[in-house]
Wavefront OBJ file of the C-alpha trace (Angstrom):
o trace
v 192.225 -86.064 109.762
v 192.619 -82.297 110.016
v 190.519 -81.039 112.921
v 188.600 -77.785 113.320
v 188.516 -75.733 116.489
v 185.960 -72.918 116.304
v 186.822 -69.705 118.125
v 183.608 -68.200 119.526
v 185.144 -64.945 120.876
v 183.316 -62.708 118.431
v 179.934 -64.063 119.385
v 180.746 -62.495 122.741
v 182.027 -59.332 121.007
v 178.571 -58.827 119.520
v 176.865 -59.510 122.839
v 179.126 -57.148 124.774
v 178.467 -54.318 122.304
v 174.945 -54.092 123.773
v 174.963 -55.970 127.084
v 178.341 -54.963 128.511
v 178.472 -55.609 132.259
v 175.001 -57.133 132.460
v 176.056 -60.747 132.921
v 173.808 -62.062 130.156
v 172.467 -61.144 126.749
v 172.444 -62.284 123.164
v 173.984 -63.858 121.240
v 175.180 -66.481 123.709
v 178.709 -67.833 123.112
v 177.868 -71.109 124.863
v 174.839 -71.744 122.651
v 177.002 -70.897 119.650
v 179.633 -73.394 120.833
v 177.043 -76.142 121.158
v 175.778 -75.372 117.648
v 179.346 -75.621 116.338
v 179.775 -78.986 118.039
v 176.500 -80.262 116.589
v 177.736 -79.209 113.144
v 180.873 -81.329 113.567
v 183.511 -79.017 115.086
v 186.197 -80.952 116.942
v 186.782 -78.318 119.611
v 185.911 -74.870 120.911
v 188.407 -72.050 121.389
v 187.873 -69.045 123.656
v 190.266 -66.272 124.708
v 189.685 -64.711 128.113
v 191.547 -61.444 127.714
v 192.678 -59.398 130.710
v 190.413 -56.500 129.699
v 187.426 -58.896 129.289
v 186.460 -57.189 126.048
v 184.497 -60.178 124.775
v 184.606 -63.558 126.559
v 183.844 -63.300 130.291
v 184.759 -65.555 133.204
v 181.245 -67.002 133.337
v 181.413 -67.884 129.628
v 184.437 -70.138 129.941
v 183.107 -71.713 133.133
v 179.885 -72.574 131.303
v 181.839 -73.871 128.307
v 183.855 -76.137 130.587
v 180.611 -77.602 131.971
v 178.586 -77.907 128.789
v 180.652 -78.670 125.711
v 181.343 -82.266 124.781
v 184.453 -81.761 122.663
v 187.741 -80.122 123.634
v 188.038 -76.693 125.251
v 191.068 -74.755 124.023
v 191.615 -71.836 126.411
v 193.673 -69.013 124.914
v 195.459 -67.003 127.596
v 198.204 -64.544 128.372
v 200.905 -65.577 130.839
v 199.765 -63.375 133.724
v 199.417 -64.568 137.307
v 195.670 -63.915 137.433
v 194.877 -65.774 134.208
v 197.218 -68.642 135.087
v 195.374 -69.121 138.394
v 192.065 -69.006 136.572
v 193.213 -71.619 134.042
v 194.453 -73.998 136.727
v 191.064 -73.778 138.424
v 189.126 -74.057 135.143
v 191.136 -77.066 133.940
v 190.486 -76.809 130.191
v 191.677 -79.615 127.953
v 194.450 -77.438 126.576
v 195.701 -73.881 126.935
v 197.207 -71.860 124.127
v 199.616 -69.231 125.421
v 199.336 -66.022 123.420
v 200.768 -62.492 123.587
v 198.304 -59.807 124.562
v 198.249 -56.023 124.158
v 195.357 -53.931 125.383
v 195.444 -51.594 122.392
v 195.277 -54.327 119.728
v 191.990 -55.237 118.026
v 192.951 -58.904 117.937
v 196.168 -60.827 118.605
v 198.724 -59.231 116.302
v 201.682 -61.605 116.468
v 203.173 -64.669 118.032
v 204.828 -65.142 121.395
v 208.456 -64.107 121.732
v 209.344 -67.467 123.256
v 213.088 -67.013 122.973
v 212.924 -63.770 124.997
v 210.513 -65.104 127.632
v 211.723 -68.661 127.863
v 211.822 -68.995 131.661
v 208.344 -67.602 132.443
v 206.841 -69.655 129.615
v 208.606 -72.793 130.857
v 207.196 -72.138 134.328
v 203.617 -71.817 133.059
v 204.020 -74.917 130.891
v 205.220 -76.861 133.919
v 202.244 -75.724 136.015
v 199.768 -76.698 133.323
v 201.326 -80.064 132.576
v 201.360 -80.956 136.277
v 197.599 -80.279 136.259
v 197.190 -82.554 133.205
v 196.379 -79.601 130.962
v 197.895 -79.652 127.490
v 199.899 -76.645 126.305
v 200.233 -74.959 122.933
v 202.282 -71.867 122.077
v 200.998 -69.368 119.509
v 204.088 -68.388 117.526
v 205.127 -66.896 114.229
v 206.558 -69.310 111.630
v 210.089 -68.528 112.730
v 212.773 -71.167 113.255
v 214.263 -69.379 116.277
v 210.886 -69.313 118.027
v 210.265 -72.971 117.207
v 213.631 -73.977 118.638
v 212.770 -72.059 121.803
v 209.291 -73.628 121.935
v 210.868 -77.073 121.924
v 212.647 -76.179 125.186
v 209.494 -75.156 127.081
v 207.779 -78.497 127.584
v 204.781 -77.526 125.437
v 203.427 -80.344 123.286
v 201.971 -78.114 120.559
v 202.678 -74.972 118.670
v 200.020 -73.005 116.819
v 201.511 -71.305 113.795
v 200.329 -67.722 113.394
v 198.891 -67.560 109.861
v 198.091 -63.845 109.955
v 200.877 -62.825 107.580
v 199.825 -65.533 105.122
v 196.248 -64.234 105.251
v 197.401 -60.631 104.850
v 199.462 -61.445 101.753
v 197.066 -63.964 100.237
v 195.917 -61.771 97.343
v 199.456 -61.323 96.010
v 200.640 -64.561 94.389
v 204.352 -63.922 94.992
v 204.102 -62.954 98.645
v 201.470 -65.611 99.280
v 203.914 -68.290 98.153
v 206.638 -66.750 100.313
v 204.388 -67.024 103.376
v 203.368 -70.573 102.486
v 207.050 -71.483 102.215
v 207.662 -69.999 105.682
v 204.781 -71.974 107.146
v 205.903 -75.182 105.447
v 209.477 -74.793 106.714
v 208.226 -73.989 110.215
v 205.836 -76.939 110.360
v 208.486 -79.310 109.037
v 211.070 -78.118 111.555
v 208.619 -78.263 114.463
v 207.612 -81.793 113.513
v 211.256 -82.840 113.387
v 211.646 -81.606 116.986
v 208.653 -83.621 118.189
v 206.249 -80.686 118.413
v 202.694 -81.138 117.224
v 201.483 -78.405 114.884
v 198.240 -76.433 114.767
v 197.573 -73.195 112.886
v 195.257 -70.223 112.997
v 194.569 -66.503 112.554
v 192.977 -64.854 109.536
v 191.951 -68.134 107.920
v 188.799 -67.926 105.838
v 186.764 -69.600 103.103
v 188.983 -68.130 100.389
v 192.515 -68.792 101.645
v 192.057 -72.130 103.394
v 192.613 -74.300 100.327
v 196.103 -72.864 99.810
v 197.031 -73.448 103.449
v 196.401 -77.166 102.987
v 199.768 -77.346 101.230
v 201.445 -77.011 104.653
v 202.409 -80.425 106.116
v 201.961 -81.894 109.616
v 198.930 -79.806 110.612
v 196.627 -81.366 113.196
v 194.089 -78.633 113.933
v 193.034 -75.256 112.550
v 191.510 -72.678 114.866
v 189.116 -70.434 112.948
v 186.657 -67.957 114.389
v 185.925 -64.611 112.767
v 185.319 -65.998 109.282
v 182.916 -68.689 110.498
v 180.978 -66.278 112.705
v 180.841 -63.751 109.836
v 179.600 -66.383 107.381
v 176.906 -67.450 109.832
v 175.410 -63.940 109.720
v 174.871 -64.404 105.988
v 173.874 -68.052 105.871
v 171.586 -67.832 108.908
v 170.114 -64.362 108.392
v 167.245 -65.462 106.169
v 166.050 -67.981 108.749
v 166.261 -65.386 111.531
v 164.150 -62.871 109.569
v 161.539 -65.502 108.723
v 161.289 -66.583 112.379
v 160.724 -62.964 113.440
v 158.042 -62.500 110.770
v 156.250 -65.629 111.999
v 156.158 -64.178 115.504
v 154.672 -60.947 114.152
v 151.809 -62.650 112.323
v 149.641 -62.782 115.427
v 149.336 -58.987 115.706
v 145.637 -57.945 115.664
v 145.561 -54.256 116.603
l 1 2 3 4 5 6 7 8 9 10 11 12 13 14 15 16 17 18 19 20 21 22 23 24 25 26 27 28 29 30 31 32 33 34 35 36 37 38 39 40 41 42 43 44 45 46 47 48 49 50 51 52 53 54 55 56 57 58 59 60 61 62 63 64 65 66 67 68 69 70 71 72 73 74 75 76 77 78 79 80 81 82 83 84 85 86 87 88 89 90 91 92 93 94 95 96 97 98 99 100 101 102 103 104 105 106 107 108 109 110 111 112 113 114 115 116 117 118 119 120 121 122 123 124 125 126 127 128 129 130 131 132 133 134 135 136 137 138 139 140 141 142 143 144 145 146 147 148 149 150 151 152 153 154 155 156 157 158 159 160 161 162 163 164 165 166 167 168 169 170 171 172 173 174 175 176 177 178 179 180 181 182 183 184 185 186 187 188 189 190 191 192 193 194 195 196 197 198 199 200 201 202 203 204 205 206 207 208 209 210 211 212 213 214 215 216 217 218 219 220 221 222 223 224 225 226 227 228 229 230 231 232 233 234 235 236 237 238 239 240 241 242 243 244 245 246
């Protein structure tokens, strides 16, 4: 069965746009995570970035305490975040590249260029019984390098597929890349997840890719919830206003 991990980062993005630095506010990423679980999600994904632009330390600590499924902790390979992860003890970490100027993660890890530091972090996590995934582009060289790190999983970066989805020729090219990457990773004993830019329109095509175990999807689900839940939110507010007598 293909599993769904819901990334709740952008619930925190919305909260931080108004309540930055206040330690609380709405919407609450933890409440959103629990709603996702109740709806059938198999796991929750959160990325604690170095600049703390959305998810905060207290969010992931609360997620660790309260969710009942699997916590997938996305993280850069910096000393501070590695220490935090070892203390947090999520079910799995996904090592990702991180640039302060990017809006969201723009590409996969350059595993072949950073093999030794990645191997070191993988070793630390595995010794703490924390699973490890590497977020990488569908590139054979990167997959070969990933197989040398000790990580059990890779997460294929589907951003280029999503970007080219509306052009039939380039869409097929990206699907072919993903299929070749997943097949090669599987042959090396790596387990395969995928994510980035997946939405309600392009998902069906992605299902052609073999060996996938889990998809991590966030922005599209959070965006759809604004539309599908907005009517209920307006009606609830109107009910509260009915008691006005002045």
